[in-house]
PyMOL CGO cylinders between C-alpha atoms (Angstrom):
from pymol import cmd
from pymol.cgo import CYLINDER

trace = [
    CYLINDER, -6.13, -43.31, -3.76, -5.51, -42.98, -7.47, 0.3, 1, 1, 1, 1, 1, 1,
    CYLINDER, -5.51, -42.98, -7.47, -7.77, -39.91, -7.80, 0.3, 1, 1, 1, 1, 1, 1,
    CYLINDER, -7.77, -39.91, -7.80, -6.16, -38.27, -4.79, 0.3, 1, 1, 1, 1, 1, 1,
    CYLINDER, -6.16, -38.27, -4.79, -2.70, -38.74, -6.31, 0.3, 1, 1, 1, 1, 1, 1,
    CYLINDER, -2.70, -38.74, -6.31, -3.89, -37.28, -9.63, 0.3, 1, 1, 1, 1, 1, 1,
    CYLINDER, -3.89, -37.28, -9.63, -5.47, -34.32, -7.87, 0.3, 1, 1, 1, 1, 1, 1,
    CYLINDER, -5.47, -34.32, -7.87, -2.28, -33.67, -5.92, 0.3, 1, 1, 1, 1, 1, 1,
    CYLINDER, -2.28, -33.67, -5.92, -0.18, -33.89, -9.06, 0.3, 1, 1, 1, 1, 1, 1,
    CYLINDER, -0.18, -33.89, -9.06, -2.48, -31.50, -10.91, 0.3, 1, 1, 1, 1, 1, 1,
    CYLINDER, -2.48, -31.50, -10.91, -2.30, -29.00, -8.03, 0.3, 1, 1, 1, 1, 1, 1,
    CYLINDER, -2.30, -29.00, -8.03, 1.50, -29.15, -7.93, 0.3, 1, 1, 1, 1, 1, 1,
    CYLINDER, 1.50, -29.15, -7.93, 1.71, -28.76, -11.71, 0.3, 1, 1, 1, 1, 1, 1,
    CYLINDER, 1.71, -28.76, -11.71, -0.61, -25.72, -11.63, 0.3, 1, 1, 1, 1, 1, 1,
    CYLINDER, -0.61, -25.72, -11.63, 1.44, -24.13, -8.84, 0.3, 1, 1, 1, 1, 1, 1,
    CYLINDER, 1.44, -24.13, -8.84, 4.67, -24.70, -10.71, 0.3, 1, 1, 1, 1, 1, 1,
    CYLINDER, 4.67, -24.70, -10.71, 3.22, -23.22, -13.89, 0.3, 1, 1, 1, 1, 1, 1,
    CYLINDER, 3.22, -23.22, -13.89, 2.14, -20.12, -11.97, 0.3, 1, 1, 1, 1, 1, 1,
    CYLINDER, 2.14, -20.12, -11.97, 5.58, -19.61, -10.52, 0.3, 1, 1, 1, 1, 1, 1,
    CYLINDER, 5.58, -19.61, -10.52, 7.44, -20.15, -13.78, 0.3, 1, 1, 1, 1, 1, 1,
    CYLINDER, 7.44, -20.15, -13.78, 5.21, -18.00, -16.01, 0.3, 1, 1, 1, 1, 1, 1,
    CYLINDER, 5.21, -18.00, -16.01, 6.49, -14.55, -16.98, 0.3, 1, 1, 1, 1, 1, 1,
    CYLINDER, 6.49, -14.55, -16.98, 5.41, -11.70, -14.80, 0.3, 1, 1, 1, 1, 1, 1,
    CYLINDER, 5.41, -11.70, -14.80, 4.30, -8.23, -15.86, 0.3, 1, 1, 1, 1, 1, 1,
    CYLINDER, 4.30, -8.23, -15.86, 6.75, -5.34, -16.03, 0.3, 1, 1, 1, 1, 1, 1,
    CYLINDER, 6.75, -5.34, -16.03, 8.50, -4.76, -12.73, 0.3, 1, 1, 1, 1, 1, 1,
    CYLINDER, 8.50, -4.76, -12.73, 7.55, -1.74, -10.70, 0.3, 1, 1, 1, 1, 1, 1,
    CYLINDER, 7.55, -1.74, -10.70, 11.07, -0.42, -10.51, 0.3, 1, 1, 1, 1, 1, 1,
    CYLINDER, 11.07, -0.42, -10.51, 11.12, 0.40, -14.23, 0.3, 1, 1, 1, 1, 1, 1,
    CYLINDER, 11.12, 0.40, -14.23, 9.02, 3.48, -13.68, 0.3, 1, 1, 1, 1, 1, 1,
    CYLINDER, 9.02, 3.48, -13.68, 10.87, 6.80, -13.55, 0.3, 1, 1, 1, 1, 1, 1,
    CYLINDER, 10.87, 6.80, -13.55, 9.72, 8.11, -10.12, 0.3, 1, 1, 1, 1, 1, 1,
    CYLINDER, 9.72, 8.11, -10.12, 9.87, 6.62, -6.61, 0.3, 1, 1, 1, 1, 1, 1,
    CYLINDER, 9.87, 6.62, -6.61, 8.19, 7.59, -3.39, 0.3, 1, 1, 1, 1, 1, 1,
    CYLINDER, 8.19, 7.59, -3.39, 10.86, 7.43, -0.69, 0.3, 1, 1, 1, 1, 1, 1,
    CYLINDER, 10.86, 7.43, -0.69, 10.97, 8.01, 3.04, 0.3, 1, 1, 1, 1, 1, 1,
    CYLINDER, 10.97, 8.01, 3.04, 10.83, 6.36, 6.41, 0.3, 1, 1, 1, 1, 1, 1,
    CYLINDER, 10.83, 6.36, 6.41, 9.54, 2.80, 6.27, 0.3, 1, 1, 1, 1, 1, 1,
    CYLINDER, 9.54, 2.80, 6.27, 9.67, 2.52, 2.49, 0.3, 1, 1, 1, 1, 1, 1,
    CYLINDER, 9.67, 2.52, 2.49, 13.43, 2.04, 1.97, 0.3, 1, 1, 1, 1, 1, 1,
    CYLINDER, 13.43, 2.04, 1.97, 15.58, 2.75, -1.00, 0.3, 1, 1, 1, 1, 1, 1,
    CYLINDER, 15.58, 2.75, -1.00, 14.81, 2.99, -3.89, 0.3, 1, 1, 1, 1, 1, 1,
    CYLINDER, 14.81, 2.99, -3.89, 11.23, 3.06, -2.50, 0.3, 1, 1, 1, 1, 1, 1,
    CYLINDER, 11.23, 3.06, -2.50, 7.89, 2.56, -4.22, 0.3, 1, 1, 1, 1, 1, 1,
    CYLINDER, 7.89, 2.56, -4.22, 8.88, 3.00, -7.83, 0.3, 1, 1, 1, 1, 1, 1,
    CYLINDER, 8.88, 3.00, -7.83, 5.48, 2.65, -9.46, 0.3, 1, 1, 1, 1, 1, 1,
    CYLINDER, 5.48, 2.65, -9.46, 4.80, 6.14, -10.77, 0.3, 1, 1, 1, 1, 1, 1,
    CYLINDER, 4.80, 6.14, -10.77, 4.99, 7.28, -14.36, 0.3, 1, 1, 1, 1, 1, 1,
    CYLINDER, 4.99, 7.28, -14.36, 4.87, 11.01, -13.59, 0.3, 1, 1, 1, 1, 1, 1,
    CYLINDER, 4.87, 11.01, -13.59, 6.13, 13.23, -10.81, 0.3, 1, 1, 1, 1, 1, 1,
    CYLINDER, 6.13, 13.23, -10.81, 2.54, 14.43, -10.14, 0.3, 1, 1, 1, 1, 1, 1,
    CYLINDER, 2.54, 14.43, -10.14, 1.35, 10.83, -9.58, 0.3, 1, 1, 1, 1, 1, 1,
    CYLINDER, 1.35, 10.83, -9.58, 4.18, 10.27, -7.14, 0.3, 1, 1, 1, 1, 1, 1,
    CYLINDER, 4.18, 10.27, -7.14, 3.50, 13.51, -5.24, 0.3, 1, 1, 1, 1, 1, 1,
    CYLINDER, 3.50, 13.51, -5.24, -0.21, 12.73, -5.00, 0.3, 1, 1, 1, 1, 1, 1,
    CYLINDER, -0.21, 12.73, -5.00, 0.55, 9.34, -3.51, 0.3, 1, 1, 1, 1, 1, 1,
    CYLINDER, 0.55, 9.34, -3.51, 3.24, 10.64, -1.17, 0.3, 1, 1, 1, 1, 1, 1,
    CYLINDER, 3.24, 10.64, -1.17, 1.00, 13.43, 0.16, 0.3, 1, 1, 1, 1, 1, 1,
    CYLINDER, 1.00, 13.43, 0.16, 0.02, 12.84, 3.79, 0.3, 1, 1, 1, 1, 1, 1,
    CYLINDER, 0.02, 12.84, 3.79, 2.28, 9.82, 4.17, 0.3, 1, 1, 1, 1, 1, 1,
    CYLINDER, 2.28, 9.82, 4.17, 5.47, 11.66, 5.09, 0.3, 1, 1, 1, 1, 1, 1,
    CYLINDER, 5.47, 11.66, 5.09, 7.19, 10.61, 1.86, 0.3, 1, 1, 1, 1, 1, 1,
    CYLINDER, 7.19, 10.61, 1.86, 8.96, 12.52, -0.87, 0.3, 1, 1, 1, 1, 1, 1,
    CYLINDER, 8.96, 12.52, -0.87, 9.46, 11.76, -4.56, 0.3, 1, 1, 1, 1, 1, 1,
    CYLINDER, 9.46, 11.76, -4.56, 12.76, 11.20, -6.35, 0.3, 1, 1, 1, 1, 1, 1,
    CYLINDER, 12.76, 11.20, -6.35, 13.98, 9.87, -9.68, 0.3, 1, 1, 1, 1, 1, 1,
    CYLINDER, 13.98, 9.87, -9.68, 14.24, 6.09, -9.81, 0.3, 1, 1, 1, 1, 1, 1,
    CYLINDER, 14.24, 6.09, -9.81, 18.00, 5.33, -9.83, 0.3, 1, 1, 1, 1, 1, 1,
    CYLINDER, 18.00, 5.33, -9.83, 17.53, 2.10, -11.79, 0.3, 1, 1, 1, 1, 1, 1,
    CYLINDER, 17.53, 2.10, -11.79, 15.55, 3.85, -14.51, 0.3, 1, 1, 1, 1, 1, 1,
    CYLINDER, 15.55, 3.85, -14.51, 17.93, 6.78, -14.62, 0.3, 1, 1, 1, 1, 1, 1,
    CYLINDER, 17.93, 6.78, -14.62, 20.97, 4.55, -15.11, 0.3, 1, 1, 1, 1, 1, 1,
    CYLINDER, 20.97, 4.55, -15.11, 19.32, 2.63, -17.98, 0.3, 1, 1, 1, 1, 1, 1,
    CYLINDER, 19.32, 2.63, -17.98, 18.66, 5.72, -20.10, 0.3, 1, 1, 1, 1, 1, 1,
    CYLINDER, 18.66, 5.72, -20.10, 20.67, 6.36, -23.22, 0.3, 1, 1, 1, 1, 1, 1,
    CYLINDER, 20.67, 6.36, -23.22, 22.76, 9.53, -23.24, 0.3, 1, 1, 1, 1, 1, 1,
    CYLINDER, 22.76, 9.53, -23.24, 21.17, 12.40, -25.12, 0.3, 1, 1, 1, 1, 1, 1,
    CYLINDER, 21.17, 12.40, -25.12, 22.78, 14.59, -27.72, 0.3, 1, 1, 1, 1, 1, 1,
    CYLINDER, 22.78, 14.59, -27.72, 26.14, 14.38, -29.40, 0.3, 1, 1, 1, 1, 1, 1,
    CYLINDER, 26.14, 14.38, -29.40, 29.35, 13.74, -27.53, 0.3, 1, 1, 1, 1, 1, 1,
    CYLINDER, 29.35, 13.74, -27.53, 31.91, 16.43, -28.39, 0.3, 1, 1, 1, 1, 1, 1,
    CYLINDER, 31.91, 16.43, -28.39, 35.52, 15.49, -28.02, 0.3, 1, 1, 1, 1, 1, 1,
    CYLINDER, 35.52, 15.49, -28.02, 38.18, 18.10, -27.85, 0.3, 1, 1, 1, 1, 1, 1,
    CYLINDER, 38.18, 18.10, -27.85, 41.11, 16.48, -29.64, 0.3, 1, 1, 1, 1, 1, 1,
]
cmd.load_cgo(trace, "trace")
């Protein structure tokens, strides 16, 4: 009974450690998403280039678009000119 309790406790601890550990970068951080019927919005956002996205979308009835989450997190480019 003691060994069964220790084994159960070790299994629960290993499962908790797996759930709590940090995960790799999320897929939605990539700049391009394959979107379309059955995929939803923003879609499969796991493509670093537009060509990768188009190759994956080919034959699946999907199209590629810019990831809205990645687009909103970009810093503005250039200088801001104010007319005052």
